[in-house]
PATI-847170 format. One line per 10 residues: their letters; for each residue y, z, x of N, C-alpha, C. Coordinates in pm, whole numbers, padded with zeros to 5 digits. Example, Ala and Ser with C-alpha at 12.3 -4.5 7.8 and 13.67 -1.06 7.14 Angstrom:
AS) -00569:00780:01319:-00450:00780:01230:-00330:00780:01320 | -00225:00708:01285:-00106:00714:01367:00003:00787:01290 $
***
This chain:
MIRKLFTIVE) 10744:07859:09478:10902:07873:09466:10954:07867:09298 | 10895:07784:09204:10917:07780:09074:10848:07932:08977 | 10941:07999:08966:10872:08083:08907:10892:08031:08718 | 10995:07948:08699:10981:07950:08522:11081:07838:08551 | 10981:07733:08391:11089:07597:08410:11114:07591:08248 | 11232:07560:08187:11218:07578:08045:11298:07458:08013 | 11357:07381:07886:11418:07329:07836:11524:07395:07700 | 11647:07347:07674:11712:07370:07560:11762:07274:07481 | 11733:07233:07378:11835:07079:07332:11892:07183:07190 | 12030:07148:07221:12142:07174:07143:12180:07044:07023 $
ETMTEGGALI) 12185:07073:06923:12239:06979:06823:12349:07035:06749 | 12490:06986:06750:12547:06960:06652:12618:06884:06555 | 12558:06988:06449:12550:06849:06304:12709:06887:06253 | 12753:06962:06242:12936:06962:06191:12995:07011:06320 | 13157:06969:06270:13247:07047:06340:13378:07052:06310 | 13467:07130:06260:13559:07146:06164:13523:07091:06069 | 13406:07138:06023:13409:07127:05860:13310:06971:05861 | 13345:06893:05940:13298:06781:05916:13161:06730:05951 | 13081:06641:05907:12937:06672:05909:12972:06525:06030 | 12898:06536:06150:12889:06442:06248:12740:06425:06272 $
SPPTRKAAAI) 12709:06233:06228:12639:06148:06197:12613:06037:06310 | 12555:06029:06385:12436:06128:06433:12484:06216:06518 | 12432:06341:06545:12433:06472:06577:12449:06451:06710 | 12577:06527:06767:12570:06506:06924:12477:06567:06971 | 12390:06561:07075:12308:06653:07114:12311:06664:07335 | 12287:06817:07343:12300:06819:07504:12160:06896:07522 | 12090:06849:07605:11938:06926:07672:11975:06991:07827 | 11925:07079:07832:11940:07162:07978:11793:07187:08006 | 11812:07165:08114:11649:07201:08190:11670:07308:08311 | 11617:07395:08330:11627:07508:08362:11514:07571:08471 $
AVIENSRDIS) 11520:07591:08561:11428:07634:08689:11533:07758:08736 | 11407:07837:08744:11435:08014:08842:11330:07963:08935 | 11423:07983:09055:11341:07962:09188:11367:08112:09298 | 11253:08106:09382:11282:08202:09474:11425:08173:09566 | 11468:08261:09587:11579:08252:09688:11518:08198:09860 | 11647:08156:09926:11578:08108:10107:11687:08189:10177 | 11676:08193:10302:11797:08234:10390:11790:08063:10479 | 11705:08020:10460:11677:07909:10485:11760:07751:10417 | 11893:07729:10458:11929:07611:10348:11918:07524:10402 | 11771:07453:10498:11750:07348:10466:11609:07347:10389 $
ELIAAGEMLG) 11589:07445:10368:11449:07495:10224:11540:07435:10086 | 11654:07473:10069:11733:07481:09966:11802:07330:09956 | 11803:07274:10015:11862:07131:10035:11717:07065:10007 | 11613:07058:10079:11497:07028:09967:11443:07065:09877 | 11472:07178:09800:11417:07208:09668:11542:07149:09557 | 11647:07156:09606:11793:07053:09543:11698:06937:09524 | 11655:06855:09604:11633:06732:09598:11497:06713:09507 | 11375:06821:09503:11303:06787:09416:11343:06804:09277 | 11477:06910:09285:11470:06963:09135:11528:06922:09095 | 11650:06809:09101:11694:06697:09081:11680:06597:08985 $
GLLGERAVAA) 11520:06570:09049:11465:06495:08978:11372:06547:08863 | 11282:06675:08916:11225:06754:08827:11300:06778:08676 | 11431:06832:08710:11515:06883:08589:11570:06744:08533 | 11603:06631:08621:11687:06521:08511:11584:06466:08435 | 11459:06445:08474:11369:06410:08360:11287:06517:08285 | 11330:06612:08271:11282:06730:08221:11402:06717:08058 | 11531:06672:08107:11618:06680:08028:11623:06539:07969 | 11627:06449:07983:11571:06339:07900:11472:06290:07829 | 11348:06375:07901:11257:06370:07744:11291:06498:07673 | 11375:06549:07681:11379:06680:07590:11490:06588:07456 $
LGIAPGAVES) 11519:06532:07526:11656:06478:07411:11557:06312:07357 | 11418:06277:07424:11332:06175:07343:11431:06000:07365 | 11471:06033:07449:11585:05878:07462:11558:05816:07617 | 11578:05664:07601:11562:05599:07744:11638:05697:07867 | 11654:05668:07985:11742:05710:08086:11835:05657:08080 | 11854:05512:08065:11989:05444:08045:12047:05516:07911 | 11997:05548:07827:12116:05605:07718:12180:05738:07730 | 12114:05827:07858:12198:05898:07876:12389:05896:07884 | 12429:05977:07839:12570:05933:07858:12648:06025:07955 | 12644:06125:07966:12690:06225:08058:12551:06316:08117 $
YGKAAIVGED) 12655:06426:08233:12555:06485:08285:12679:06625:08361 | 12565:06676:08380:12659:06815:08487:12535:06875:08521 | 12566:07000:08627:12425:07101:08709:12518:07198:08760 | 12430:07306:08728:12517:07452:08775:12383:07516:08842 | 12425:07642:08913:12347:07745:08956:12421:07871:08973 | 12324:07967:08979:12350:08126:08938:12244:08150:09068 | 12362:08227:09158:12268:08295:09256:12273:08431:09266 | 12115:08503:09267:12122:08639:09222:12156:08717:09337 | 12206:08832:09370:12331:08919:09423:12299:08985:09575 | 12180:08926:09584:12088:08940:09811:12148:08778:09802 $
GELEHAAAIL) 12206:08648:09714:12210:08524:09813:12362:08502:09854 | 12401:08387:09847:12503:08331:09910:12562:08234:09797 | 12692:08217:09762:12748:08127:09689:12676:07974:09768 | 12662:08006:09910:12639:07882:09964:12458:07846:09955 | 12414:07939:09900:12302:07888:09866:12258:07820:09718 | 12329:07847:09629:12344:07759:09500:12419:07633:09570 | 12548:07596:09662:12564:07496:09659:12485:07388:09786 | 12386:07476:09830:12291:07383:09909:12198:07333:09786 | 12161:07395:09732:12084:07304:09613:12161:07181:09516 | 12261:07218:09476:12343:07141:09417:12436:07063:09503 $
HPKLGAPLRR) 12459:07050:09623:12511:06898:09635:12449:06830:09746 | 12413:06850:09879:12348:06738:09975:12304:06607:09861 | 12114:06713:09791:12082:06631:09765:12014:06598:09646 | 12101:06693:09528:12023:06696:09398:12027:06586:09339 | 12150:06486:09371:12233:06407:09267:12172:06273:09239 | 12097:06260:09371:12013:06122:09406:11914:06102:09323 | 11832:06190:09279:11728:06208:09224:11785:06220:09073 | 11832:06283:09042:11935:06314:08900:11949:06218:08848 | 12070:06074:08959:12099:05960:08900:11973:05879:08852 | 11893:05860:08962:11779:05775:08909:11724:05867:08820 $
AVEKGAALVP) 11713:05974:08753:11621:05978:08671:11736:05960:08471 | 11893:05924:08502:11933:05891:08402:11991:05735:08422 | 11947:05694:08519:11945:05527:08562:12121:05520:08582 | 12117:05509:08684:12238:05491:08716:12333:05616:08763 | 12436:05661:08721:12513:05798:08762:12600:05766:08844 | 12697:05662:08838:12832:05588:08954:12907:05714:08936 | 12960:05809:08875:13077:05930:08881:12972:06033:08948 | 13070:06150:08983:13027:06226:09035:12940:06294:08947 | 12882:06398:08995:12802:06501:08877:12869:06604:08871 | 12949:06694:08732:13018:06830:08774:12914:06883:08813 $
SAKKRGGMGA) 12970:07047:08827:12905:07088:08866:13011:07261:08899 | 12893:07384:08863:12951:07467:08894:12846:07595:08964 | 12911:07726:08992:12785:07791:09047:12847:07928:09102 | 12834:08038:09077:12838:08181:09069:12721:08225:09094 | 12742:08362:09162:12691:08465:09155:12667:08555:09048 | 12542:08596:09016:12538:08696:08909:12384:08768:08886 | 12381:08857:08765:12254:08940:08777:12188:08854:08647 | 12110:08917:08598:11981:08903:08517:12060:08889:08414 | 12025:08787:08325:12106:08779:08142:12262:08658:08209 | 12248:08660:08335:12406:08635:08323:12438:08475:08305 $
AIDVPLGHKD) 12547:08423:08206:12577:08336:08151:12660:08236:08277 | 12627:08086:08257:12769:07988:08363:12699:07884:08209 | 12874:07840:08230:12887:07670:08183:12904:07558:08274 | 12780:07501:08227:12769:07418:08305:12854:07268:08215 | 12931:07248:08343:13061:07117:08335:12982:06976:08318 | 13035:06902:08228:12986:06763:08172:13095:06717:08198 | 13070:06559:08240:13156:06436:08232:13117:06273:08229 | 13117:06173:08175:13090:06095:08164:12972:06021:08280 | 12880:05971:08258:12743:05975:08427:12817:05827:08458 | 12899:05766:08414:12937:05626:08429:13077:05646:08558 $
AAYVRSHFDA) 13186:05727:08453:13334:05713:08430:13373:05827:08434 | 13404:05919:08513:13467:06031:08499:13597:06067:08430 | 13675:05907:08398:13754:05956:08327:13746:05929:08173 | 13650:05931:08144:13650:05867:07959:13659:06048:07946 | 13763:06116:07869:13761:06237:07857:13701:06266:07704 | 13633:06172:07643:13560:06199:07522:13416:06316:07576 | 13409:06301:07700:13250:06357:07722:13323:06480:07865 | 13404:06539:07814:13490:06649:07916:13411:06749:07793 | 13311:06854:07878:13257:06941:07771:13194:07021:07872 | 13121:07098:07823:13002:07197:07874:12908:07313:07839 $
MEIRVSDAPR) 12812:07281:07840:12707:07385:07778:12639:07507:07847 | 12634:07610:07788:12618:07767:07817:12479:07772:07834 | 12436:07806:07934:12308:07860:07925:12288:08022:08050 | 12186:08045:07986:12152:08169:08078:12006:08202:08009 | 11962:08276:08140:11793:08315:08120:11799:08480:08105 | 11709:08565:08034:11743:08688:08014:11677:08761:08157 | 11564:08705:08174:11543:08779:08309:11553:08690:08431 | 11648:08645:08449:11700:08592:08606:11880:08584:08584 | 11890:08519:08712:11837:08559:08860:11821:08702:08903 | 11685:08708:08911:11683:08839:09005:11713:08859:09118 $
RNEIVVAVVV) 11761:08980:09216:11812:08976:09328:11808:08869:09442 | 11644:08796:09416:11635:08723:09559:11630:08577:09464 | 11647:08515:09351:11628:08420:09309:11784:08303:09236 | 11735:08207:09248:11865:08144:09212:11794:08067:09055 | 11889:08047:08991:11851:08012:08870:11987:07856:08861 | 11905:07750:08790:11911:07618:08885:11912:07517:08740 | 12030:07466:08689:12016:07376:08579:12092:07230:08549 | 12030:07186:08508:12057:07037:08498:12114:06979:08322 | 12190:06938:08298:12217:06894:08090:12259:06754:08147 | 12221:06705:08044:12218:06559:07985:12266:06562:07849 $
TDSGRPSPRI) 12364:06440:07816:12394:06447:07659:12346:06289:07585 | 12324:06238:07489:12325:06159:07463:12476:06089:07399 | 12557:06171:07416:12695:06145:07359:12797:06235:07418 | 12920:06174:07347:13022:06277:07390:13053:06435:07317 | 13217:06492:07307:13172:06582:07240:13191:06514:07076 | 13163:06605:06993:13153:06552:06832:13356:06560:06805 | 13323:06454:06748:13503:06404:06698:13574:06371:06771 | 13578:06361:06913:13661:06327:07001:13779:06213:06925 | 13918:06290:06995:14033:06187:06956:14128:06243:07025 | 14137:06293:07147:14237:06314:07240:14356:06145:07346 $
GGLTVAEIEG) 14246:06065:07279:14256:05948:07387:14219:05914:07534 | 14247:05874:07575:14216:05830:07706:14109:05687:07692 | 14049:05667:07824:13938:05586:07823:13830:05602:07742 | 13788:05471:07678:13662:05491:07586:13546:05432:07657 | 13476:05467:07580:13304:05455:07681:13315:05262:07675 | 13375:05184:07534:13356:05069:07512:13449:04988:07647 | 13540:05047:07733:13600:05020:07764:13572:05036:07979 | 13443:05138:07940:13430:05152:08136:13397:05032:08178 | 13409:05035:08336:13412:04941:08400:13326:04880:08503 | 13277:05059:08502:13184:05120:08570:13145:05044:08733 $
KDGLR) 13275:05035:08801:13276:05018:08948:13318:05098:09053 | 13399:05214:09002:13388:05312:09094:13398:05448:09087 | 13340:05430:08961:13266:05591:08879:13377:05673:08852 | 13497:05584:08838:13640:05660:08767:13674:05620:08601 | 13658:05482:08610:13659:05389:08498:13592:05339:08441 $
***
C-alpha cells in the first residue's frame, strides 16, 4: 500500500535578519499510499500511518518524543479520489498513535486536505501539541512530492517541531503558562 516514504527537516537559522539560536526545526514525515474506495481500509491505514510517520518525524529531529512542541497533519488525494478519502486517513484514528509518538498531545491535531495532481503542494498547519491557544506555535510547513499523488494515490504528511515560530512576539499564552488540562490552555 505504501509506495514511498521520506522525511524532510527544515531549520530556520535567521529570521528578519536576526540569528535564531538555537535554530527552530520542523520535520515532515511523508507517505505516498495507494488509494482505496473502501473507507474502512483508509481508516486502518490512518491508524498505522499516525504511529509510523509520527515516530519517523520525531526521529528526524533527534529529540525525545516528549520534547516535541507542535504537530500537524495533511493529505493530498489524487484526482480519482475523494476528499472523504483524505478525511478517512486523517481523522478517525491517525491522532491516537501520533499522540503516543509525541508523548501526550492534549490539543487537537491541526489538519488540511485537498485534491491535487503530481507535485501539488499543501501547507501542513501546526499548533502546540498540548495547548491550542499558544499563538507562538501557530505555523505551517509546506510539503510536496514531485511524483505524487498519482491519480489513485494519497500523499499523507505528519509534521512535528521542537519549538514555535522563530522570534514570536504577538503575545498570548506562553509555553511556560500551559496548564495542560483541556487541550486549549
